[in-house]
C-alpha positions as CSV (number, residue, x, y, z in Angstrom):
1,M,-46.5,-2.1,-22.1
2,K,-46.2,-0.6,-18.7
3,P,-49.4,0.5,-16.9
4,K,-50.3,4.2,-17.0
5,R,-49.7,6.1,-13.7
6,T,-52.7,7.9,-12.4
7,I,-52.4,11.6,-11.3
8,L,-55.0,13.4,-9.2
9,C,-55.0,16.9,-10.5
10,V,-56.9,19.5,-8.4
11,D,-57.5,23.1,-9.2
12,D,-60.5,25.4,-8.8
13,N,-59.5,27.3,-12.0
14,E,-61.1,25.2,-14.8
15,Q,-58.8,26.6,-17.5
16,S,-55.6,25.7,-15.5
17,L,-57.0,22.3,-14.7
18,S,-57.9,21.6,-18.3
19,I,-54.4,22.7,-19.6
20,R,-52.6,20.6,-17.0
21,K,-54.9,17.6,-17.8
22,V,-54.2,17.7,-21.5
23,M,-50.5,18.2,-20.9
24,L,-50.3,15.1,-18.6
25,E,-52.5,12.9,-20.8
26,T,-50.4,13.6,-23.9
27,R,-47.4,12.4,-21.9
28,G,-49.2,9.1,-21.2
29,Y,-50.5,9.7,-17.7
30,R,-54.1,8.9,-16.7
31,V,-55.6,12.1,-15.1
32,V,-58.4,12.4,-12.6
33,A,-59.4,16.1,-12.6
34,C,-61.1,17.7,-9.6
35,K,-62.3,21.2,-9.1
36,S,-62.2,21.0,-5.3
37,G,-60.3,19.5,-2.5
38,D,-63.4,17.7,-1.2
39,E,-64.0,16.1,-4.5
40,A,-60.3,15.1,-4.8
41,L,-60.3,13.6,-1.3
42,E,-63.3,11.4,-2.3
43,H,-61.6,10.3,-5.5
44,F,-58.4,9.5,-3.5
45,R,-60.2,7.3,-1.0
46,R,-61.3,5.1,-4.0
47,G,-57.7,4.2,-4.5
48,G,-55.5,3.9,-7.7
49,I,-53.8,7.4,-7.4
50,D,-50.1,7.5,-7.9
51,L,-49.4,11.2,-7.4
52,V,-51.3,14.3,-6.4
53,L,-51.0,17.7,-8.0
54,S,-53.0,20.4,-6.3
55,D,-53.5,24.1,-6.2
56,L,-53.0,25.6,-2.7
57,I,-55.7,28.2,-2.5
58,M,-59.2,26.8,-3.2
59,P,-62.6,27.3,-1.7
60,G,-63.5,24.6,0.8
61,L,-60.7,22.2,1.5
62,A,-57.5,24.0,0.6
63,G,-54.6,22.2,-1.1
64,D,-52.4,22.0,1.9
65,K,-55.1,20.5,4.0
66,L,-56.0,18.1,1.1
67,I,-52.4,16.9,1.0
68,E,-52.2,16.6,4.8
69,A,-55.3,14.3,4.7
70,I,-53.9,12.3,1.8
71,K,-50.5,11.8,3.5
72,A,-52.2,10.7,6.7
73,M,-53.9,7.9,4.6
74,S,-50.9,7.1,2.3
75,P,-47.5,8.7,3.4
76,S,-45.7,7.3,0.3
77,T,-48.0,9.0,-2.3
78,P,-46.0,11.9,-3.8
79,A,-47.7,15.3,-3.7
80,I,-46.9,18.6,-5.6
81,L,-48.5,21.8,-4.3
82,F,-48.6,25.0,-6.5
83,S,-50.0,28.4,-6.2
84,G,-50.5,31.5,-8.3
85,K,-50.8,33.9,-5.4
86,I,-48.0,32.6,-3.1
87,K,-44.5,32.5,-4.4
88,I,-42.8,31.0,-1.3
89,Y,-44.6,28.5,0.9
90,E,-42.9,28.5,4.4
91,R,-45.4,26.6,6.6
92,D,-44.8,23.0,7.5
93,L,-45.3,21.4,4.1
94,W,-46.8,18.0,3.8
95,A,-46.2,18.2,0.0
96,D,-43.0,16.7,-1.5
97,L,-42.6,19.8,-3.6
98,F,-44.0,23.4,-3.9
99,L,-44.1,25.2,-7.2
100,P,-45.3,28.9,-7.8
101,K,-47.6,28.9,-10.9
102,G,-46.0,30.5,-13.9
103,M,-42.5,30.2,-12.4
104,Y,-41.6,26.9,-14.1
105,A,-41.7,25.5,-17.5
106,P,-44.0,22.5,-18.3
107,A,-41.0,20.4,-19.0
108,E,-39.7,21.0,-15.5
109,L,-43.1,20.0,-14.0
110,L,-43.1,16.8,-16.1
111,E,-39.6,15.9,-15.0
112,R,-40.4,16.5,-11.4
113,I,-43.5,14.3,-11.7
114,R,-41.3,11.6,-13.3
115,L,-38.7,11.7,-10.5
116,L,-41.3,11.6,-7.7
117,L,-43.0,8.6,-9.4
118,V,-39.6,6.9,-9.7
119,R,-38.8,7.6,-6.1
120,K,-42.3,6.2,-5.0
121,R,-41.7,3.0,-7.0
122,G,-38.2,2.7,-5.6
123,P,-35.1,1.4,-7.4
124,K,-35.2,-1.4,-9.9
125,R,-34.8,-4.8,-8.3
126,A,-31.2,-6.1,-8.5
127,L,-30.9,-9.5,-10.2
128,P,-30.6,-12.4,-7.9
129,L,-26.9,-13.3,-7.5
130,A,-27.3,-16.7,-9.1
131,T,-28.5,-15.2,-12.4
132,L,-25.3,-13.1,-12.9
133,P,-22.7,-14.7,-15.2
134,G,-19.8,-16.2,-13.2
135,A,-21.5,-15.6,-9.9
136,N,-21.1,-18.2,-7.1
137,P,-24.7,-19.1,-6.4
138,G,-23.9,-21.0,-3.3
139,P,-23.0,-24.5,-2.2
140,G,-24.3,-27.3,-4.3
141,I,-25.6,-25.1,-7.1
142,P,-23.5,-25.0,-10.4
143,A,-22.2,-21.7,-11.4
144,N,-23.3,-20.3,-14.9
């Protein structure tokens, strides 16, 4: 069984946070839910986070600044930024993806998360040449 991926989910709206947490957990993800950017940054520093999903507008540390701090520590960690108040985000975006709340289906969010996690992991390793049937493994090594 493959290990569960851990998603750091951040939103100051408890209802939205709860809905997103349940949706992700029922799809097999482990979710660390935080109600503020400062709390999320603290959790991220502990390690073990595979992807960040954050609201843009929050009191204290806003989502864009949270993602900027996370990318400074770990540039390869995928991050999705969303907002219910802003439909288009034009500033320099540290996030890998911006989604306006309510403008996407849950299935689309789940697929985007899956694709970002695959991209982070990288392509599956190719089999060493010597293990392929009929391959010439090199001098002095018998072929299969």
